[in-house]
C-alpha positions as CSV (number, residue, x, y, z in Angstrom):
1,X,9.0,1.8,-70.6
2,X,8.3,0.8,-66.9
3,X,11.2,1.3,-64.6
4,X,11.9,-0.8,-61.6
5,X,13.2,0.5,-58.3
6,X,16.6,-0.8,-57.3
7,X,16.6,-3.0,-54.2
8,X,18.7,-0.3,-52.3
9,X,16.1,2.5,-53.0
10,X,13.2,0.2,-52.1
11,X,14.9,-0.7,-48.8
12,X,15.2,3.0,-47.9
13,X,11.6,3.7,-48.7
14,X,10.4,0.8,-46.6
15,X,12.5,2.0,-43.7
16,X,10.9,5.4,-43.8
17,X,7.4,3.9,-44.0
18,X,8.2,1.8,-41.0
19,X,9.2,4.7,-38.8
20,X,6.9,4.8,-35.7
21,X,4.4,7.6,-35.6
22,X,4.7,9.8,-32.5
23,X,1.9,9.6,-30.0
24,X,0.0,12.6,-28.9
25,X,1.8,14.8,-26.4
26,X,1.5,13.2,-23.0
27,X,3.4,12.5,-19.8
28,X,4.8,9.2,-21.1
29,X,6.8,10.7,-24.0
30,X,10.2,9.7,-22.9
31,X,12.1,12.0,-25.2
32,X,10.3,15.1,-23.9
33,X,10.7,14.0,-20.3
34,X,14.4,13.5,-20.7
35,X,14.8,17.0,-22.1
36,X,13.1,18.7,-19.1
37,X,15.5,17.9,-16.4
38,X,18.5,18.3,-18.7
39,X,17.8,22.0,-19.0
40,X,20.2,24.4,-17.3
41,X,19.1,26.8,-14.6
42,X,16.1,25.0,-13.2
43,X,15.5,25.5,-9.5
44,X,14.1,22.0,-9.0
45,X,13.2,19.1,-11.4
46,X,12.0,15.6,-10.9
47,X,11.0,13.1,-13.6
48,X,11.3,10.0,-11.4
49,X,13.3,8.1,-13.9
50,X,16.2,7.7,-11.4
51,X,14.0,7.0,-8.4
52,X,13.6,3.3,-7.5
53,X,10.1,1.9,-7.9
54,X,8.3,1.4,-4.6
55,X,7.9,3.9,-1.7
56,X,8.2,7.4,-3.0
57,X,11.3,8.8,-1.3
58,X,14.4,10.7,-2.5
59,X,17.3,12.6,-1.1
60,X,16.2,15.5,-3.4
61,X,12.8,16.0,-1.8
62,X,10.8,15.3,1.4
63,X,7.5,13.8,2.1
64,X,4.4,15.2,3.9
65,X,1.7,12.6,4.5
66,X,-1.3,11.8,6.8
67,X,-3.5,8.9,5.8
68,X,-1.8,8.9,2.5
69,X,1.2,7.5,0.6
70,X,3.6,8.2,-2.3
71,X,4.8,5.4,-4.6
72,X,7.0,5.5,-7.7
73,X,5.6,3.1,-10.3
74,X,5.8,2.4,-14.0
75,X,3.1,3.5,-16.4
76,X,2.0,1.4,-19.4
77,X,5.1,2.4,-21.4
78,X,7.5,1.5,-18.6
79,X,8.2,5.1,-17.7
80,X,8.2,6.0,-14.0
81,X,5.6,8.3,-12.4
82,X,4.6,9.2,-8.8
83,X,1.4,7.6,-7.6
84,X,-0.3,9.7,-4.9
85,X,-3.0,8.0,-2.8
86,X,-5.0,9.3,0.2
87,X,-7.8,7.9,2.3
88,X,-10.7,10.1,3.3
89,X,-9.5,13.7,3.8
90,X,-5.9,12.7,4.2
91,X,-2.9,14.3,2.5
92,X,0.2,13.1,0.6
93,X,2.7,15.6,-0.8
94,X,6.2,15.6,-2.4
95,X,7.9,18.4,-0.6
96,X,10.5,20.7,-2.1
97,X,12.3,22.1,0.9
98,X,15.0,24.9,1.2
99,X,13.5,26.4,-2.0
100,X,14.6,29.9,-3.0
101,X,13.5,31.8,-6.1
102,X,15.2,35.0,-7.5
103,X,13.0,37.9,-6.5
104,X,10.6,35.5,-4.8
105,X,9.1,34.8,-8.3
106,X,9.1,31.5,-10.2
107,X,7.3,29.3,-12.7
108,X,6.1,25.8,-12.1
109,X,5.1,22.9,-14.3
110,X,3.6,19.5,-13.5
111,X,1.9,16.8,-15.5
112,X,-1.0,15.3,-13.6
113,X,-3.8,12.8,-13.9
114,X,-6.5,12.6,-11.3
115,X,-8.6,9.4,-11.3
116,X,-11.7,11.2,-9.9
117,X,-12.5,14.5,-8.3
118,X,-14.8,14.7,-5.3
119,X,-18.5,15.2,-5.7
120,X,-19.3,15.2,-2.0
121,X,-19.7,16.9,0.4
122,X,-20.9,20.1,-1.1
123,X,-18.1,22.6,-1.7
124,X,-15.4,19.9,-1.1
125,X,-12.1,21.7,-1.5
126,X,-8.8,20.1,-2.7
127,X,-5.2,21.2,-3.2
128,X,-2.6,19.9,-5.6
129,X,0.1,22.5,-5.3
130,X,0.9,24.6,-2.2
131,X,3.7,27.2,-1.6
132,X,4.6,28.5,1.9
133,X,7.4,30.4,3.6
134,X,8.1,33.4,5.8
135,X,4.7,35.0,6.0
136,X,1.2,34.0,7.0
137,X,-0.4,33.2,3.7
138,X,-0.5,29.5,2.6
139,X,-0.7,30.0,-1.2
140,X,-2.3,27.4,-3.4
141,X,-1.7,28.0,-7.1
142,X,-3.4,24.8,-8.1
143,X,-6.5,23.5,-6.3
144,X,-10.2,23.5,-6.8
145,X,-13.6,22.9,-5.4
146,X,-16.8,20.8,-6.0
147,X,-19.5,23.4,-6.7
148,X,-22.9,21.8,-6.0
149,X,-24.9,24.5,-7.7
150,X,-23.2,23.6,-11.0
151,X,-22.6,19.9,-10.1
152,X,-19.0,20.4,-11.3
153,X,-15.4,20.2,-9.9
154,X,-13.6,23.4,-10.9
155,X,-9.9,24.5,-10.8
156,X,-9.2,27.5,-8.6
157,X,-6.3,29.5,-7.1
158,X,-6.6,29.9,-3.4
159,X,-5.0,30.8,-0.1
160,X,-5.5,30.3,3.7
161,X,-4.0,31.3,7.0
162,X,-3.4,35.0,6.2
163,X,-5.4,38.2,6.3
164,X,-7.3,37.3,3.1
165,X,-8.8,34.3,4.8
166,X,-9.7,30.9,3.4
167,X,-10.7,31.2,-0.3
168,X,-10.6,29.4,-3.6
169,X,-11.1,31.5,-6.7
170,X,-12.7,28.8,-8.9
171,X,-14.0,29.6,-12.4
172,X,-16.5,27.8,-14.7
173,X,-14.0,28.2,-17.5
174,X,-11.6,25.8,-15.7
175,X,-13.2,22.4,-15.2
176,X,-11.2,19.9,-13.3
177,X,-10.9,17.0,-15.8
178,X,-10.6,13.5,-14.4
179,X,-9.1,10.5,-16.0
180,X,-6.8,12.3,-18.4
181,X,-3.2,13.7,-18.2
182,X,-2.9,17.4,-18.2
183,X,0.2,19.7,-18.3
184,X,-0.4,22.5,-15.8
185,X,1.9,25.5,-15.5
186,X,1.7,28.4,-13.1
187,X,3.6,31.6,-12.4
188,X,4.2,33.3,-9.1
189,X,5.0,37.0,-9.8
190,X,6.0,38.8,-6.6
191,X,5.9,42.2,-8.3
192,X,2.1,42.2,-8.0
193,X,1.6,39.0,-5.9
194,X,0.1,37.7,-9.1
195,X,-0.6,34.0,-10.0
196,X,-1.4,32.9,-13.5
197,X,-2.1,29.5,-15.0
198,X,-1.8,27.6,-18.2
199,X,-3.4,24.2,-19.1
200,X,-1.8,22.2,-21.8
201,X,0.0,25.3,-23.0
202,X,-3.1,27.5,-23.1
203,X,-3.6,30.4,-20.6
204,X,-6.7,30.8,-18.5
205,X,-6.8,34.4,-17.5
206,X,-10.0,33.9,-15.5
207,X,-8.0,32.2,-12.8
208,X,-5.5,35.0,-12.4
209,X,-5.3,36.6,-8.9
210,X,-3.2,39.5,-7.7
211,X,-2.6,41.9,-4.8
212,X,-6.1,43.5,-5.0
213,X,-7.9,41.0,-7.2
214,X,-8.5,37.7,-5.5
215,X,-11.3,35.7,-3.8
216,X,-10.7,36.5,-0.2
217,X,-11.2,39.3,2.3
218,X,-10.8,42.8,0.8
219,X,-7.3,43.4,2.0
220,X,-4.0,43.0,0.1
221,X,-3.0,39.5,-0.9
222,X,0.8,39.2,-0.2
223,X,3.1,36.4,-0.9
224,X,5.3,35.0,1.9
225,X,9.0,34.6,1.3
226,X,8.7,31.2,-0.4
227,X,10.9,28.4,1.0
228,X,8.7,25.3,0.4
229,X,6.7,24.0,-2.5
230,X,4.5,20.9,-2.1
231,X,2.8,18.8,-4.9
232,X,0.3,16.1,-4.3
233,X,-3.2,16.0,-2.9
234,X,-5.2,17.1,0.1
235,X,-9.0,17.1,0.6
236,X,-10.2,19.3,3.5
237,X,-13.6,17.9,4.2
238,X,-14.6,14.5,5.7
239,X,-14.9,12.1,2.8
240,X,-15.2,8.3,2.6
241,X,-13.1,6.3,0.1
242,X,-9.7,6.9,-1.4
243,X,-8.3,9.4,-3.9
244,X,-5.6,8.6,-6.5
245,X,-3.6,10.8,-8.8
246,X,-0.3,10.5,-10.7
247,X,2.4,13.2,-11.1
248,X,5.3,13.5,-13.5
249,X,7.8,16.0,-14.9
250,X,7.7,18.4,-12.0
251,X,9.9,21.5,-12.7
252,X,10.4,24.8,-11.0
253,X,12.4,27.6,-12.6
254,X,13.0,31.3,-13.0
255,X,11.7,31.2,-16.6
256,X,8.7,29.6,-18.1
257,X,9.3,25.9,-18.6
258,X,6.5,25.1,-21.1
259,X,4.7,21.9,-21.9
């Protein structure tokens, strides 16, 4: 004998079927974004949801620009992100001032989408994250370089201004991917002046640098006493045209934040 579903049961089943399917993890997942800055113990966090659209300014952070701009705008889902734009080899950074990390060690996390990486001139060098403080080294945990011999733009950790010189420790295993959102994490470990990186939750040990293992002059690489962290874009070689990228879910903390 065929049994019919009651109207009440049928309504429940239809409501389950009608539930929206979650999109792939990305910067415009509002639920994930809201959880990030709600965490206790973060040293800094900005998801831009409380920042007015328009010129990118806030009482929480500063701005460092030359031939560049910051603008808070809405993505296709209506969530706010920071649009970074520079002309030529200009710069545009969100600047976290008066920064202090326990033991001078910290983790960072940012979601980023770069419209296009430079393919000229040869060895064009760019920075997305820079940390400075009391000490000569300008530390760049996230940057990269266009490598003409491989015809590729590659991520690399680097530094400048200190005894180790001007270097970018790029690796073929870390291509700089344009046109797609990536979640990038980094760790600054002062116990061995070690920098490690993760991309979309996966570590890339090839990019790790430390006191004695780095890409500069054969002297010790030593962190400054960090007090400033900048996130944005700078290209160091003359270059025509503009450069655009978008940042979201910026977080700095004593513990790993995750993607």
